[in-house]
N, C-alpha and C positions, 0 to 999 in steps of 0.2 A: 615825348608823350603824344604830340600831335601826329608824328609819323607812324608810331606803333599802333595807335588806336584803330585806324582803318584796316591795318593788316590783321589785327585780332578779330575784328568784326567779319573780315572776309573768310578767315579760317573757320569761324563759328558758322558762317553761312554754308561752307563746304561740308562740314561734319554734322551740322544739325545738332539735335539733342541725343543722337544715337551713340551710346558708349557700351560696348559689350566685349566680354572675353570670348573670342572665337573658338577657343579650345574647350569651352565649358559646354557639356551636353545637358546641363541642368538649368538652362535659361531660355525664356521666351518661347516655350513650346516644345513639342516632340520632334526630335531630330531623326526619328526612325519610323518607318511604316512597314506593314507586314500583312501578307495574306498567303493563301495556299500555293501561289504560283511564283511569287518573288518577294524579296524584301529590298528596301531602299533605305540608305542612310546618307544624310547630308553631312559634308565635312567642310565647315566654314573656315577652318584654319589653313586651307590650301591657298596658294597664290591666286588661283581662280576658283570660282564656285564649283565644287566637285560633289558628285553623287556616286556612292558605292551601290552597285546593283548586283544582286545575287539571285539566280533563278533556281527553281525547283528542278529535279527532286533534291530535297535537302538531305535525304538519307545517304546519298553518295556525294559528299562535298568535292571529292577529287574530280569527278566527271561533270558536275553541274557547272554552268556558265557563270562566271563572275567577272565584272569589269567596273572600272572607274570612269565616270562620265564628267568631262570638263565642259561646263556650259560656256559657250563662246561669248566673249565680250562682256562678261559679268564679273570683273575683278573687284568692283566696289559694291557688291551686293551681299546682303546677309539674309539667310533663310531662317525664319522663325520655326516653321513646322512643315513637315511633309505628310501626305495622307494618301491612302488608297481605299478602295471599296473592299469590304471583307468578302463579298461574294462576287467579285469580278470573275469573268470567265477566263479560261486559259488563253484565249485570243485577245482579251482586253488587257494588255500589259502596259499600263500607263499609270502615272502617279501625278498628283498635284503638289504644289508647294506655294507657300506665301512668305513674304519677307519685306524688307525695305532696303533701299540703297544706303550706302555709307554716307553719301552726301544727299542733301535734301532737294537737289535740283530735279530728280526724277520722282522720288517718293515711294509709297508702298506699291507692291506688285503682287500678282498671282500668276503662277505658271503651270505648264503641263509638259511632261516629257512622255513621248510614246516610243515603245520599242516595237519595231516592225519586222524584226527578223525572227529566226527560230533559235531554240536553245542550243542546238547541236552545230550550228554553222561556225565556221572557222574565221569568218570575217570579224574585224574589230567592232566593238559595240557602237562606236561613234558612227559607223557607216549605216547602222540600222536604226538610228534615232531621229526623231523629229522634235523640235523645240517650239514652244508657244509661250509667249509672255505678254501680259497686260499690266499697264501701270495706272495708278490713281494719282493724278497730279494735284488734286485739290485739297489734300489733307497732309498735315505735318506729321512728324514722327509719332508713331503709336506705341505706347509702352506695352499694351496688351492687344495683340493681333493674332486671333486663333483661326484654325481651319477645321471645317467639318465636311465630310464626304459621305454621300449616300451609299448604302450597302452595295449597290450595283456599280458604283464608280462612275456614274454618268454626270453627276452634278457636284460641284464643290461650292461651299459657302464660306465666305470670309466674314468674320465678326470682329468689330472693334467698338469702342465707345462712340466714335464719330460717324462710322459708316458701316453698311452691310453691302455685300456683293454676291453675285451669282455668276459662276463660270462653268460652262458646260463643255464636256470633252468632245462633243460633236460640233460645237460652234465656237471654236477657239478664237475667231476673229472679233467676237463681240464680248463685251463685259458690261453687265448690268449692275449698277450700284446706286445707293441712295443714302440719305442722311439717317444716322442712327436715331434721331429724335422721332422719326416716323414709325419706329418699331418698338423702341424700349419704353415701358411704362414709366420708368424713372430715367430722366435725362442723364443722371450721374452714373448710371450702370456701367461697370467695367467688366467685360467678360473674361473668364479665366479658363473655362473648359466647356466642350460641347461634344455631343454625340448625336448622330442622325440615324433613325431607323426608316423602315419602309413607309410608316404612317405618320410619324411625328419625330420631334427632336427634343432634347433637353439641354439647356445651357445654364451655367452657373457663374456667379461672380459677386462683386461688391456693389453696394449703392451707398452714397454718402448720406449720413444721418446728421443733418445740420443742427437739430434741436436737442440732440442727445448729450447728456452730461457724462455719460460713461463711454459707450461704443460710438466711435466716429464713423466707422464703416461697418455696415451690416452685410453678412452673406445672404444671398437670395438665390433661389432656384426657379427658373422659368420653364414652363411647358410650352413647346412650339408646335403649332400646326401650320399647314401650308395652304394658302388660298388657291383659287383657280389658276392664277398665273405662276404659281410656284413660289410666291414670296412667303417668307416665314412671318407668323404672327403669334403673339403671346396670348395664351388662352387660360393659363392658370399659373399660380406661383406658390412657393413655400419658403418661409423664412425661418431658418433654424433659430431656436431660442435656447439660450444656456440655462441650465438648472440653477436656481438661486443657491448660493453657498458654495458652488463649485469654482474651480480655478478658471474655467472658461468664462464665467460671469464677470471676471475681473479684467478680461481682455478689452483693450480699447481699439486695437487695429488702427492706430493712428497713422502708421506708415503704409497702409494698404494702397494709397494712391500712387506710390512709386513701386517699380517692379522689384520683387523679392521672391526667390524660389520657395521661401517659407510659406507663401500664400498660394502655392500651386494647388489646383483642384483637379478632379478626374471624374469622368462619367462613362458608364457603359450600359447599353440597352440590349436586352435579349429579344428573341422572337416572340416571347409570350407577353411582352409589355412590362417586364420587370426592369427597374432602373436602379443602378447603384451609383451613388454620388459620394465621392471621397473628399473630405476637407481636412487636410493634414494639420492645419494650423490650430484646429480645435480637437484633433485626434479622433475624429468621428467619421464613420461610413454609414450613410443612410440607405435604406431600401424603400423604394416606392413601387407602386403598381399603377399601370395605365391601361385602360380598356382599349385594345388595339382597334376594335370596330368603331368606337366613338371616343377618340383620344382628346377629351376636353378637361379631364380632371387628373391631377397629380395626387394620388392617394398615399399618404404616409403609412408605412407598414411597421418598420422597426429601425433600430440603429445599433451600432456597435461602437463602444468607447473603450479604448485600450489603455486606460490608466492616465496618470499625470505625466504626459510627455507629448511630443509632436511626432508626426510622420505616419500615423495610421491612415491608410487610404490615399497615399501619394499617387498610386495608380490602381485602377480596378479593371477587371475583364471578366466576361462570361465565357464558360466552357461547357462542353457536353450538352449542347442544345439548350443552354440556359438553366441547367440544374446546378452546376458547380460554379462558384465564383472564385477568382484569383484576386487576392487583396495584397498589394504591396504594403507591408508594415515596416516602415523605416522608423527607427527610434532616434529622436533628437532631444536634446535638452531644451528647456524653454527659451534659451537664447540661441537656439538652432545650431547646436554642436552635435555632429553625427555620432551615434553610438553603435547601431547595428542595422542590418537589413535582412528581412525575411519575407517570403511569399507564403501566405496562408491560403490553403484551398478549403473552402467550405462547401458542403453539400446542402445548399439552402433549400432545395426542393424537398429533401427528406427530413432535415433536422431544423429548418428555420434559421433565423439569423438574428442574434442579439449579442449583448455583451457577455453572456454566459455560454455562447456557442463554442463547440469544440471543433477545430479544423479536422478535415480528413487526413491531411498531411501538411508538412511544412518543408520548404526549401530555403536554405540548405539544412541538411540534417546529418546524422552521423555516418551515413553511407552515400549520400548525395551531396557532395561538397563542391565548392568553387574550383574551377581549374586554376592552376598557379598563375596563369596570365590574367585572369579576371580580377578586376578590382573589387574590394569588399562592399562598395556602395552601389546599390541597385537604384536606378533612376526611373525605369518604366517597364511595364508589362503590357503586351498587346496580344490578343488572341485572334485566330483565324476561324473561318467557318468550319474547319475540320477539328476544332478544339486543340490545335497546336498552340503553343505559347512561346512568344519571343520575349527575352529578357535583355535589357540594356543596362550596362554598368557605366560608372562615371568616366571611364576611359574610352568609351565608344565601342567596347567589345560586346558581342552578342552571343547569347545561348538560345538555341531553338529546342524547345521540349516537344518532341513528336509524340503523337498518340500511340500508346501501346495496347495490345490486346489483354484480355483477362489472363492473370497468372504471370504478367510481366510488368516491370517497372522501368521508367526511363533512367538509364545510367549515362552520365555525361562523358562524352568522348572528346578529348581535347584535340582539335585538328591542327593546332599551331597557327591558325589564321584568326582574323577578326571574328569570324563566325564559327562557333562550336555547336555541335548537334548532339542529341542523345541517341542511344541505341538501346533496344529492349534487352533486358536481362531477366531471367526467371526469379521469382520471389525467393528471398532467403529462407532457409529452413526456420520453421517456427512462425512464418508469416504466410499470408495468402492475399489474393486480389480477385474478386469476382465481377469486376467491371472493367470496361475499356476506358482509356483516357490517360492523362499525364499524372494522375494521383499515384502515390506510393503504395506499396503493399502494407497491410495492417497486421497486427499481431493476432495469432490464434487466440480465441477466447479461453477463459479458464476451463480446465477439464478436457481440452482438445489438444491436438498436436499436428504438426506437419513435418515429418522426418525428411522431406525433400522429394517424396514421390508424388506429392500433390501440390499444385500451385493456385488452384482456384477455390479450394475449400480445405478445411481441417477435419481430421477424423477424431472420434471420441477415444479417450483413454480408458483403461480398465478401472473399475470402481476403487480398487485397493491400491492405486498408485497416486503419485504426486505429479500433477500436470498443472504447472502454473501458467500464467499469462505468457503467450509467446513460446510455448514449449515445442522443441524439436524432437523430444523423446520423453518417455515416461520413466520415472524412477520409483522404487518402492518407498512406501511411507516410512520405513525404518531408517531411511537416509536422513530423516529429520528428528531422529530420536535424541532426546535430551538426557544426558547422563548426570545424575547427582551422586555424590559420594558421601554426603553428610546429611543426616536427618536431624531435625531439631530434637533436643533432649525432651523426653516426655515429662509431664508434670508428675510430681510425687503423688502417690495415692492419697486419698482422703484420710486413710488410717495408716499411720506408720508405726503402730504398736502391735507386736506380734500376737499378744493375747487376743486382741480384738479381731485380727485377721483369722486366727485359728477358730475362734468361736463362730465368726460369721460364715466361714466355709464349712464348718462341721454341722451346724444346725440350720442349714439353708436348703430349701427345696424349690426347684423351678422345673417346669416341663421340658421335655426334649432331652438333649444330651446332658444337661445339668442334673437331671434326675438320676442318671446312671453313676455319676461321680459324687453324689451326695452321701456322706457318712450317715446322716440321719435316716435316709431312705433305707439303707441296708440294715440299720439298727431296728427300724420298724419291721422289716422282713423277719429278722431274727426274733423279735418279740412276738410276732404273729405265730411263728413256728412253736415258740415256747408255750403260748396259750393253747395251741392245739394239743401239744403233748400233755399239758396240765389237764385238759378235759378228758383226754384218753385215760390218764391215770385214775382220775376220779371214777370214771365209769367202770374201769377194771376192778377197783377195790370195793365199790359199794353198790353198783347197780347190776353187775353181772354175777349171777349165782353159780359160780363155778369155782372149785377149789384152787385151780391154777391161776385164775385171774387175780385172786386176792394176793397170792404169793408174788406174782409179777408186779402188781401195784406196790407191794411192800418193798420189793427189790429196787424198783425205780425210785421211790421216795428216798430210800437210803442212799442210792447213788447220787441223786441230786443234792442231798444234804452235804455231801462231801465236796461239791463244787460251789457251795454257797459262799461267795466272797463278801456278801453284804452283811449277813448276820452271823458270820463266822461259824457256819454249819448248823444253825438252829432250825432253819426252814428249808424244806426241799423246793418250795416255790422260789426262794432266793437263789437256789442253784440255777433254775431256768432263767431267771432275770440276769444272772451273772453272765450268761452267754451273750445277751444283748449288749451288756456293758463292754464285754470283751471285743465284740465287733466294732462298737463305736470307738473304743480306744485304739484298736489296730488301725482303723481308717485315719484317725487323727495323727498317729505316728507316721503312717505312710505319707500323708499330706505334708507333714512337717519336714520329712526327709526330702521330698521332691521340691518343696518350696525353698529349702536351703540351697539347692543346686541352681536355682534361677538367679544367678548372679555371676558375672555382670551381664548387662543386657546385650553386650556385643556377642557373647557366646551362648546366650539363652535362646531356646526355641519356645514355641507356644506351650502354654501350661494346660495340657490336656487332662491333667489330674484334677483340675478345678473348673468351676463353671466359667470363670473369667479367664479366657485364653491369654490375656495380656498381663496376668498377674506375675509380678516380679518381686524378688527379694532385694529391691533397690529403691533408694530415695535419691532425689537429684537437686542440685543447685546450679543455677546458671547466672552469670553476671558478666558485665563488660568492664574491662580494665584498660587503662591507658598504657600504651607502649613506652611512654616517657617515665613511668614509675619503675625504679630498679626491680628486677625480678629476684625471686628467692634463689638461693644457691641450688636447691634441688631442681628448679625449673630451667636454669640458665643453659644447661647442656642441650635441652630440647630446643630452645630458641636458637642456639648456635647451629644446630642441625637444620632447622627450617630456613635460616638466613643464607645458608650455603647450598640449598637445594637448586639444581640446575633445571631450567624449564625448556620445554620444546613446544612451540606454538603450532597448533594444528588448525588449518582452515580448509573447510569444504565449501566450494561453490557448487550448489546443487542445481541440477537441470540446466546445464550449459554445454555448449560445444567448444568453448574456449580451450585451447591446448597450452602446454607448458611453454612453447616457444614465444607466446605473447606476454609472458610474465617477467617483470623485473621487480626486485625487492630492495628496499633501502631500510637501514636501521640507524637511528640517531644515537651516535656515540659521542657524548659530550654535547657540543654545539654543532657538530658536523653530521650531515646525512651521508652515510657510506653504503655503497652497493654491496650486498652480500649474496650468497648462493643458498638455495634451499637444500635441505637434507634429503627429502624425497619429493617427487612431483609426478603425478599421473592423472589422466582423465580416463576413468573406467565407468562405463554405464552412465555417461553424461554427468558424472560427478568429478569435478576437478579438485583433487586433494593435494594440499601442500603441508609439509612439515618443515619448520624453521627453527633451528637452535637459537636461543636467545643468549646474548652476551652476559646479561645480568637481569635481575628480576624486575627492576623498575626501568622500563625502556619504551620507546615508541618505534613502531614498525609501519612502513608504508609499502603497500603492495599495489603495483600498477598492472592492470590487465589491458594491454593495448589492442583491443578488439571490440568490434561493434556488436558482437553476439550478446543476446540477453542472458540474464542469470535469474533463476527462479527463486532461490532461497540461499541463506548463508548459515553455516554451522562453524562455531569457533570453540576450541578447547585447548587445555593445557595438560601436558603430561610431564612427569618427573619421577625419578627412581626413589624408592623408599629406603629406609635404613633402620636397623635394630641395634640397640646397645644397652645391655642389662635391662634396667627398668624403663628405658626410653625407646619409643617406637615412632619413627617418622613414616607416616603412611604414604604409599605410592599415590602419586597425583594422576588422575585420569578423569577429567570432567569435560563435558561438551554442552554447549547451549546452542539451540537452533533458532533461527529467526525467519519467519515466513508470514505472509499476509495473503489471505484468500483474494484471488482476482487481481493481484499486483505482482510486479517484478522488482528486483533490486535497482536502486537508483545508481547513477554513475559516480556519486560521491558518497562514501560510506564512513562517517565518523563513529567510531566505537571506542568507548572507554571501559576497560576491564579493571575493576578494583578488587584486589584480593585481601582477605582477612584471615589472620591466624586463628585457629581453633585449638585450644589446649584442653585435653580430657585427662582428668585425674581420677583414677579408680582406686579406692582404698581396698586393702587386702582383707580377705575373709578370716585369715588365720594369723598373718604377720602384721607388722607395723609399717613396712615400707609400701608406699603407693606406687602404682604403675602409671606412667605418663605416656600419652599419645598426642601427636600433632599432625595437622593437615591444614591446607589452605582451602578456603571456600571462595567462590567467585561472586561478584556482583557486576552485572553488565549494565552500563549506563548508556542507553540508546533511545532514540526517538523513532518509533516505527513509522511515523508519518513522514519523516525525512529520509528514512532508510529505504522506503519503497515508493514506487511510482505506479499510478493507475495508467490505463491505456491512454486517457486524455493527456496526462502529464508526460507520458513517454513521447507522444507526438511532438510536444513542444520542446523536448530535450534534443540538443544538438551535439553533445559531447561524444567523441568517437572512442572513448575509453572509460574504464571503471577504476576507481581508486579507493582502496580500503586503507584507512588510517586507524591503527589500533594503538591506543595509549594504555600501557600497563602500569598501574599504580597500586599502592597499599594503603589501607585505612590506618589512621593513627591509634587504633585501639585493637584489642584482641578479645576473643570470647573464651571465658574460662568455665568449663563444665566439671562439676564435682559429683562423683557417684559413690554412695555409701550403702552398705548392706543394712537392711532393716533389722535382721536378726542374725547373730552369729551362732556358732555351733553350741556353745555352752548355754546361751539363752534359750535355744530351742529345746535342749535336753531338759533343762529345769522346768520349762513351761509344759512340756509333755508329761513329766512326772506329776507336776501340780494338777494338770488336767485329769490324769488318771485317778488321783486321790479324790478330787472334787466330784468326779462322776460316781465313784463308790459311795461317797458320803451323801450325795443327793439321793441315790436309790435307797440307802439305809434310812434316810430321813423319811422317805415315802413309806417304807414298811413300819417304821416307828409310829408315824401318824396313824396308820391303819390299826395297829395294836391298841393305841391309846384312845382313839376317837371312833373309828368306823366300826370296830368289832363290838364294843359295849353298846353302841347305838343299835346295832343289828339285833343283839340279844334282847334289848329292851323292847324293840318293835315286835319281835316274835312273841314274847310273853303277853303283850297287850292283845295281840290277835287271839291267843289261846284263851284269855280271860273273857273276851267278848263272845267267843264261840261257846264257852261253858255256860254263860248267863243265858244265851239264846236257847239252849236245849235243857234248861233246868226243869221244865214242866214235863219232859218226856219220862218215859218209864225208867225206873232206876236201873233195870238191866241194860236197857238201851243206852242209858247215860253212862254206865260203867264201861260198856264196850266202846262207846264213842270217846270217852276220856282216855281209855287205854290206847286206842288208835292214835289219838292226837299226841299222847305222851310218847308213844313209840316213834311217831314221825318227828317229833321235836328232838328226841335223843339221836335219831339217825342223822338229822341235819347238823346237830352239834358235833357228831362224830366226823362228818364230812369236813366241816370247817376246821375241826381240830387237826385232821390229817392234811388238809390243804394248806394251812398256814403255820 
């Protein structure tokens, strides 16, 4: 023990507190720096400290200069971070780095490497490099030692809890440093990220909260200004506060005093003074504004929180002159287990930035994917002054997204080396891009299309066509036609008694077409003609003094007496009235005959003979019955036909450019998914049509479309051959149901359940006793349109490179039974027509009888009363005058009596 204790103390003295995995690119700072002229990456896992240096132009990786730099005599050094100025000139090709020695005899250091050669020279890189290194011997191992470089690349700043330093590229022999207590408002402040602009800087980290019962370490953001000597000073601060009741409010950050990648932060400042600060441990990215002319206030603008997870804002960067932000959104569980990595590009200048903001594009997506060599975990994103973007993965591989012009998107080209670059490709059909930058093309709006002839805009579709979101072509609206084969049985009419139906349609008058088909209307026409004839006969017989007129009147009255059906030939007026009755009865018989033919409804047409066109000689019953109940013997044959009917599944993917070569089909046979072949497949007029024969009726089918092209709508149908056997008819199956949503496209996962139901129609015979049976299946689609379709915002977040339709075909445990019966059969109609005729005659006979017994005596009594009054009025006149007057009145009275006698 006495011997080993000094040895252990000596080893601890050599290694200090520094323990690090040198292969890990996700510890102690950024291992890569990047601008428009070169990129540099530190590789700590080599035997000697090594820097990979790659020069522009990045577009031609084969011809651009790349070399590895081995720093001399630095075998025991570990670099935390490297940094360059974003706007360094092409002649200022140098980079800074900070780190610590593996043993604590030397301590922390900051260094500078300058490349003094040209990109095209054939000499080794090492012959054109100069190295400069400065050590800080007064401070022990720093768990958090970060580097900030001004945009021009002239000055590098080192920040830690214990010290700050300034190192200039033009004065590499001097290093200015001072104690951190002279700068930090809180002596416990531990820096985690920094960014320096022309006028100010922003640094973020943790401070120890000694009196807190909940959070032991609080995050804080400092705004930095520079005094006349160039020293940074804190002028403002912002402390993020968790919303009460959220999971962030429960965090204690108790282990924030030890290094953990979970507590990594990120900062990026644009030229307008906008500041992005990412804190992945609370899953938030903050947006601040600083007045660049007087940078003394850090003004909070908004924030973005990406749910209950970690990783949002692990790295941030500004693009396109500070209008677009690249946010590295890594998804970790709360115990920091990695799930996914994505880069969100937000147009903050146009759309703002908050938790509800929609990104312009996301990488990776369904057509911008990781190269096979690239690891799935993204660690950092860095932008250049030209808005190019560098991406670093967990293995140290790099992708450089180069800016593309309008109409082009950056497509990744795998160079087979550590560094991969993008190349511009025209926007896919159905998309466009009207801006330069690294953003992806976007879908054409609803009602527009891009068939491939345009890349910067979309053209309008014709008004009568279907142009969904992201259309490459337009299809006719008929492509979305839904076909129904079964209509609901109508309700039985209010009156199912033929006598009531006959009377209602006989004595009913309505304007328009109903007037022309009304029997009562034509009866009144006939009665009017009879009245005119009666007036003419009276005038011919009594008021026209001509011998022939009286004979003609007598002849007509004799003729009409022979047509008198009411009083059996007694009155000639009854003969005229009989013609009206005949018209009424004839119309009633015609109506009855036509009504009899209006059965069944399947073969009936509109009832033009009646006012109600929907009038049918049918009454209906509809009920639902369980399939588990044994069927009657007469129905069983139809059920057997329906159970053996073979189905063909028809699927139309509407408004898509996907072809048949991208399709694979599987069918679940038992418990096994088996690959099958389609019956027919074609893409015509941007409609991909599939016909798939089904092995049996209750089955699941999975259709995979291995293509990234969009689909506007979906149309699904079933077909099956019919069959006829005596009184049983299995109807041919041919229905389609379309699914579309205005302004949206089909999602990549399409769960659809098709439930079919048997419909049995029993139609009783008009003449015989055997009924006719018909059967057909009706569909019920169980889908959620909200999950079946995607909006433009949802599509941007989707990364699946294929579309899968899962169709489950089932049958309901019940069937629908429809029964159709005639309201009136032939014998009933004949009897009721005969009864109607007799009733009409009796009614008119009753009218004439009432006239004889009541109206005629009353008339004579009234006439005599008038005559008596007139005689009393003239009793004082002369007797001769009186006799003449009485004679005239008597003659008038006799004449009227004669008219009445002939008339009735």
